[in-house]
C-alpha positions in Angstrom: 3.0 -4.5 13.8 2.3 -1.1 15.3 3.9 -0.2 18.6 1.5 1.0 21.3 2.2 3.0 24.4 -0.6 4.3 26.7 -0.7 6.5 29.8 -2.5 9.4 31.4 -1.1 12.7 32.7 -2.3 14.6 35.7 -2.6 18.3 35.2 -1.4 20.8 37.9 -5.0 21.2 38.8 -5.3 17.5 39.7 -7.4 16.5 36.6 -6.5 13.4 34.5 -5.8 14.3 30.9 -6.3 11.7 28.2 -3.7 12.2 25.6 -4.3 10.6 22.1 -2.0 11.1 19.1 0.8 9.6 17.0 4.2 10.6 16.1 7.1 8.9 14.3 10.2 8.4 16.4 12.7 10.9 14.9 15.6 8.5 14.9 13.6 5.9 13.0 11.8 7.8 10.3 12.0 6.2 6.9 13.6 7.8 3.9 14.3 11.2 5.5 18.0 11.2 5.0 19.2 12.9 1.9 22.0 10.3 1.7 19.5 7.5 1.3 19.3 7.5 -2.5 18.1 3.9 -2.6 15.2 4.7 -0.2 11.5 5.1 -1.2 10.3 8.1 -3.2 7.0 8.2 -1.4 5.9 7.1 2.1 2.5 7.4 3.5 2.5 6.3 7.2 -1.0 7.6 8.0 0.1 8.3 11.5 -1.7 11.6 11.7 -3.0 12.5 8.2 -2.2 11.8 4.6 1.2 13.4 4.6 3.8 11.8 2.3 6.9 12.1 4.5 9.4 11.7 1.5 7.8 12.9 -1.7 5.4 15.6 -0.5 2.4 14.1 -2.3 -0.3 14.4 0.3 -3.0 11.7 0.1 -6.6 12.6 0.1 -9.3 10.7 2.1 -12.7 10.2 0.4 -16.0 9.1 1.7 -15.8 7.4 5.1 -12.1 6.8 5.0 -10.6 7.9 8.3 -7.3 7.8 10.1 -7.5 6.0 13.4 -4.7 4.6 15.6 -2.2 5.6 13.0 -3.7 3.8 10.0 -6.3 4.5 7.4 -9.5 2.5 8.1 -11.7 1.7 5.1 -15.2 0.3 5.7 -16.3 -0.2 2.1 -17.6 3.3 1.6 -14.3 5.3 1.3 -10.9 5.2 -0.3 -7.6 7.1 -0.6 -6.3 9.0 -3.6 -2.6 9.7 -4.2 -1.4 12.6 -6.5 1.4 10.6 -8.1 0.6 10.6 -11.8 4.0 12.0 -12.7 5.7 9.4 -10.5 4.1 6.4 -12.0 4.7 7.7 -15.5 8.4 7.9 -14.8 8.8 4.4 -13.3 10.5 1.7 -15.3 11.6 -0.4 -12.4 9.6 -0.1 -9.2 8.5 -1.5 -5.9 5.0 -1.0 -4.4 5.0 -1.9 -0.7 2.0 -2.0 1.7 1.1 -3.1 5.2 -2.6 -3.9 4.8 -5.5 -5.7 6.4 -8.3 -7.2 4.3 -11.6 -8.1 6.0 -13.2 -9.7 2.9 -16.2 -7.3 2.8 -16.9 -8.7 -0.7 -15.5 -12.0 -2.1 -13.8 -10.5 -5.2 -11.9 -7.5 -6.7 -11.4 -5.2 -3.7 -8.1 -3.4 -4.1 -5.1 -2.7 -1.9 -3.9 -0.3 -4.7 -4.9 0.5 -8.2 -3.0 3.0 -10.4 -4.1 3.9 -13.9 -6.0 6.0 -16.4 -9.1 3.9 -16.8 -10.1 0.3 -17.2 -7.9 0.0 -20.3 -4.7 1.2 -18.7 -3.8 0.3 -15.1 -1.8 -1.7 -12.6 -3.4 -3.1 -9.5 -3.2 -5.6 -6.6 -6.3 -7.4 -5.4 -6.4 -9.8 -2.4 -9.0 -11.9 -4.3 -9.7 -12.2 -8.0 -12.8 -13.9 -9.5 -11.2 -15.7 -12.5 -8.0 -17.1 -13.9 -6.0 -20.0 -12.6 -6.6 -19.3 -8.9 -10.0 -17.6 -8.3 -10.5 -16.2 -4.8 -6.7 -15.7 -4.5 -4.4 -12.6 -4.8 -3.4 -11.1 -8.1 -1.2 -8.4 -9.4 -1.9 -7.3 -12.9 -1.1 -4.6 -15.5 -2.5 -3.7 -18.9 -2.5 -1.0 -21.5 -5.1 -2.8 -23.8 -7.9 -3.6 -21.4 -8.7 -6.6 -19.2 -8.4 -9.2 -21.9 -4.7 -8.3 -22.4 -3.4 -8.3 -18.8 0.0 -9.5 -17.7 -0.5 -11.1 -14.3 1.1 -12.7 -11.2 -1.4 -15.1 -9.6 -0.8 -16.5 -6.1 -2.2 -20.0 -5.4 -2.6 -19.4 -1.6 -5.6 -17.4 -0.3 -4.9 -13.9 1.1 -5.2 -13.9 4.9 -8.2 -12.0 6.3 -8.5 -9.7 9.4 -4.7 -9.8 10.0 -2.0 -7.3 8.9 -0.2 -8.5 5.8 3.0 -7.2 4.3 2.5 -6.9 0.5 5.4 -6.1 -1.9 5.3 -6.0 -5.7 8.7 -5.6 -7.5 9.1 -4.7 -11.2 12.6 -5.0 -12.8 12.5 -5.2 -16.5 10.5 -8.2 -17.6 10.6 -9.7 -14.1 7.7 -9.1 -11.8 7.6 -10.6 -8.3 5.0 -10.8 -5.5 5.9 -11.1 -1.8 3.6 -11.7 1.1 5.0 -11.4 4.6 8.5 -11.4 3.3 8.3 -14.5 1.2 8.2 -14.8 -2.6 4.9 -16.3 -3.6 4.8 -15.6 -7.3 6.7 -14.2 -10.3 6.8 -13.9 -14.0 9.9 -13.3 -16.2 8.3 -12.3 -19.5 6.4 -9.1 -18.7 6.4 -6.4 -21.4 5.0 -3.6 -19.3 6.3 -1.2 -16.7 4.4 1.5 -14.8 5.7 4.0 -17.3 3.9 2.1 -20.1 0.6 3.3 -18.7 1.7 7.0 -19.0 0.2 9.6 -16.8 -2.2 8.1 -14.2 -4.9 10.5 -13.0 -6.5 7.7 -10.9 -4.1 6.5 -8.2 -6.1 4.7 -5.5 -5.7 2.8 -2.2 -8.8 0.8 -1.6 -10.6 1.6 -4.9 -10.7 0.1 -8.4 -10.7 1.7 -11.9 -13.7 -0.5 -12.4 -17.1 -0.4 -10.5 -15.7 -2.9 -8.1 -16.4 -3.0 -4.3 -14.3 -0.6 -2.2 -11.9 -2.1 0.3 -13.1 -3.2 3.7 -10.0 -3.3 5.9 -7.1 -0.9 6.7 -3.8 0.3 5.4 -1.1 1.0 7.9 1.6 2.3 5.5 2.2 2.5 1.7 5.6 3.1 0.0 6.8 3.4 -3.6 10.4 2.9 -4.7 11.9 3.8 -8.1 13.8 0.5 -8.2 13.1 -3.2 -7.4 13.9 -4.2 -3.9 15.9 -7.4 -3.6 14.5 -10.5 -1.9 16.8 -9.8 1.1 15.6 -6.2 1.3 12.0 -7.3 1.2 12.6 -9.8 4.0 14.4 -7.1 6.0 11.6 -4.6 5.5 9.0 -7.2 6.6 11.0 -7.9 9.8 11.4 -4.2 10.5 7.7 -3.5 10.0 6.1 -0.2 9.1 7.6 3.1 10.3 7.6 3.1 14.1 5.1 5.3 15.9 4.0 5.9 19.4 0.3 6.2 20.4 -0.8 7.8 23.6 -4.1 7.2 25.3 -5.6 7.0 28.8 
């Protein structure tokens, strides 16, 4: 999904200079226009660091999490935290969007994202659950009364491993929907919860659970949050467009 460009430069002294770095093409930045009221409220591209290019909520990297080739790499010993407790508490309708790669470091319960207060109040997406109608398959779930009172979307097809996957969760009133690579793969129409139901969320993680579950082995290219539910056409268009364009220089 990412766009690569490599070259070397020769200095005026005749030495070859290896140039490594990333930047977002100015004309293609996401959500930077003040007129784009329907755009995301947070965007973490992980092109250089944990900067949120829209909402100003800089992500923190923990443990062995590191940014490499304009993505955050997670080896099962690190994670990312997002300072967005006020955002989540204010969301009634929402979209959570990620470009992520899962390497199945553990068979169950690794997280792409998990926002919440504790094991009793949270919303999360896992590429592989251990129970329910489709064990070893993706699940999005939310609860304010603990794991025995979850509202869930369960996807019957296994989550791909070691390849980038576009993950989108939309919440609009009682309707929750899960999209993978632009296609609707699951939904429920009777949900009673929204992100705001959880209240303030001090624990907002990429790659980590509220529970003592394994940390994610994989990578996250980009993560976005919207304060509305994207339509199916918008999800498909976003999948086709890919994450925010960047250019990488190397010898």
